[in-house]
C-alpha positions as CSV (number, residue, x, y, z in Angstrom):
1,M,127.4,-19.7,38.2
2,E,126.8,-23.4,39.8
3,T,127.1,-26.4,38.4
4,S,125.9,-29.5,39.7
5,R,128.0,-31.4,42.0
6,S,127.7,-35.4,41.2
7,P,127.0,-37.7,43.9
8,E,130.9,-38.7,44.0
9,E,132.1,-35.2,44.8
10,T,129.9,-34.9,48.1
11,I,131.4,-38.0,49.6
12,P,134.1,-36.3,52.2
13,L,137.6,-37.4,51.1
14,I,138.4,-38.8,54.4
15,S,135.9,-42.0,53.8
16,L,136.8,-45.5,52.5
17,R,134.6,-44.8,49.5
18,R,137.5,-41.9,48.7
19,A,140.8,-43.8,50.2
20,D,142.5,-43.8,46.9
21,E,142.2,-40.2,46.5
22,A,143.2,-39.4,50.2
23,V,146.2,-41.4,49.5
24,G,147.2,-39.6,46.2
25,V,146.6,-36.2,48.2
26,V,149.0,-37.5,51.0
27,A,151.4,-38.4,48.3
28,L,151.3,-35.8,46.6
29,I,152.1,-33.7,49.8
30,V,154.7,-35.7,50.5
31,I,156.3,-35.6,47.4
32,V,156.2,-31.4,48.0
33,F,157.8,-31.0,51.5
34,S,160.2,-33.7,50.2
35,I,161.7,-32.3,47.7
36,L,161.3,-28.5,49.4
37,W,163.7,-30.2,52.1
38,G,166.1,-31.6,49.9
39,V,166.2,-28.1,48.6
40,V,166.9,-26.6,51.8
41,S,169.1,-29.1,53.1
42,R,171.3,-28.7,50.2
43,Y,171.8,-25.2,50.1
44,V,171.6,-24.4,54.1
45,F,173.0,-27.6,55.9
46,P,176.4,-29.0,55.1
47,Q,174.9,-32.2,54.6
48,P,171.9,-32.8,52.4
49,A,169.6,-35.2,53.5
50,A,170.0,-38.2,51.5
51,W,166.1,-39.6,51.7
52,T,164.5,-36.6,50.2
53,Y,165.0,-38.3,46.6
54,E,164.1,-41.6,47.3
55,L,161.0,-40.6,49.1
56,A,159.6,-38.3,46.4
57,M,160.4,-41.1,44.0
58,M,158.0,-43.8,45.6
59,A,155.6,-41.2,46.7
60,F,155.3,-40.4,43.3
61,A,154.6,-43.8,42.4
62,Y,151.8,-44.0,45.4
63,L,150.1,-40.8,43.8
64,V,150.4,-42.5,39.8
65,F,149.1,-45.7,41.1
66,F,146.7,-44.6,43.9
67,G,145.5,-41.9,41.2
68,A,145.1,-44.8,38.6
69,V,142.6,-46.5,41.3
70,A,140.7,-43.3,41.5
71,G,140.8,-42.7,37.5
72,V,139.2,-46.1,37.2
73,R,136.5,-45.6,39.6
74,L,135.4,-41.9,38.2
75,G,135.7,-43.1,34.6
76,T,138.6,-40.3,33.5
77,H,140.3,-42.4,31.9
78,A,140.7,-41.3,28.1
79,A,138.7,-43.2,25.7
80,I,139.2,-42.7,21.8
81,D,136.2,-44.8,20.3
82,V,135.7,-43.1,17.2
83,L,136.0,-47.0,15.4
84,V,134.1,-49.0,18.0
85,A,131.4,-46.1,17.6
86,A,131.5,-46.5,14.0
87,L,130.6,-50.3,14.2
88,P,127.2,-52.2,14.6
89,D,125.5,-52.7,17.9
90,G,127.1,-56.4,18.3
91,W,130.2,-55.8,17.3
92,Q,130.6,-52.8,19.9
93,K,129.5,-55.0,22.5
94,A,132.0,-57.7,21.7
95,V,134.4,-55.1,21.8
96,A,133.2,-53.7,25.5
97,W,133.3,-57.4,26.7
98,F,136.8,-57.9,24.8
99,N,138.3,-54.7,26.6
100,Y,136.5,-55.6,30.0
101,L,138.4,-59.1,30.4
102,L,141.5,-57.8,29.0
103,L,142.0,-54.9,31.6
104,A,140.7,-57.3,34.3
105,L,143.1,-59.7,33.1
106,F,145.7,-56.6,33.3
107,F,144.8,-55.7,36.6
108,M,145.2,-59.3,38.0
109,V,148.5,-59.7,36.3
110,M,149.6,-56.2,37.7
111,T,148.3,-57.1,41.3
112,I,150.2,-60.8,41.6
113,L,153.4,-59.4,39.8
114,F,153.4,-56.4,42.8
115,A,152.5,-58.7,45.1
116,W,155.6,-61.1,44.3
117,Q,157.8,-58.1,43.6
118,S,156.8,-57.3,47.6
119,W,157.3,-60.3,49.1
120,T,160.4,-61.2,47.0
121,S,162.2,-57.5,48.2
122,R,160.9,-58.0,51.8
123,H,164.7,-58.9,53.0
124,V,166.1,-55.7,50.4
125,H,166.5,-52.4,51.8
126,T,167.2,-49.1,49.9
127,I,170.0,-47.0,50.7
128,A,168.2,-44.3,52.9
129,L,164.6,-45.6,53.5
130,D,163.0,-49.0,54.2
131,L,159.9,-48.5,51.8
132,S,157.9,-51.7,50.3
133,Y,156.3,-52.4,47.1
134,A,152.9,-53.7,48.9
135,P,151.3,-50.5,48.2
136,L,151.3,-50.9,44.6
137,A,149.7,-54.3,44.9
138,L,147.2,-53.1,46.8
139,A,146.3,-49.7,44.3
140,S,146.7,-53.0,41.6
141,A,144.2,-54.7,43.5
142,G,142.1,-51.8,43.8
143,M,141.9,-51.3,40.0
144,L,140.7,-54.5,39.6
145,F,138.0,-54.2,42.2
146,Q,137.0,-50.7,40.5
147,H,137.1,-51.8,37.0
148,L,135.0,-55.2,37.9
149,I,132.4,-53.3,39.4
150,A,132.5,-49.9,37.2
151,E,132.6,-50.9,33.8
152,R,129.8,-52.9,33.2
153,P,130.0,-54.2,29.3
154,W,126.3,-55.8,30.2
155,S,124.9,-52.0,30.7
156,V,125.1,-48.1,30.1
157,R,127.6,-46.7,32.6
158,L,125.8,-43.6,34.1
159,H,128.8,-41.9,36.4
160,R,131.1,-40.9,34.1
161,N,132.6,-37.6,35.2
162,P,134.3,-35.6,32.1
163,E,135.1,-32.9,34.4
164,S,136.7,-34.9,37.4
165,L,140.2,-32.6,37.5
166,I,141.7,-36.3,37.9
């Protein structure tokens, strides 16, 4: 039995429109191989690799943030709207606009804070690697951008994908 595919699923993973998912896939691969190499180096070599934990930790942050960008774009975040659905139409619109503006403000603040963190820690080096918070600022800006174009309180969102794997 074949199910119909959404237009979003027909776009290749290696494209600008799905770059957030591609970064998430790369981050997941980095996590798996980093942890695997950490285990192998711990039990096979006399000196274990010190950088594997740090790399896996940062890759996990990238996976979470860029996965959130894809989640905002695809509309796959959990929505519990039983109370809002019980309200009159005018109140539902007011709650939708409030949520839209509140999330836009939240994503703006996250973008600014991560950009500030990237700038202030640009000379700080981690123990084993020299990794930056700049991609987290980029992911936060991506969430803001996707939220502004995907969530439209003035119209009905047509491209929600309840069967998404994200």
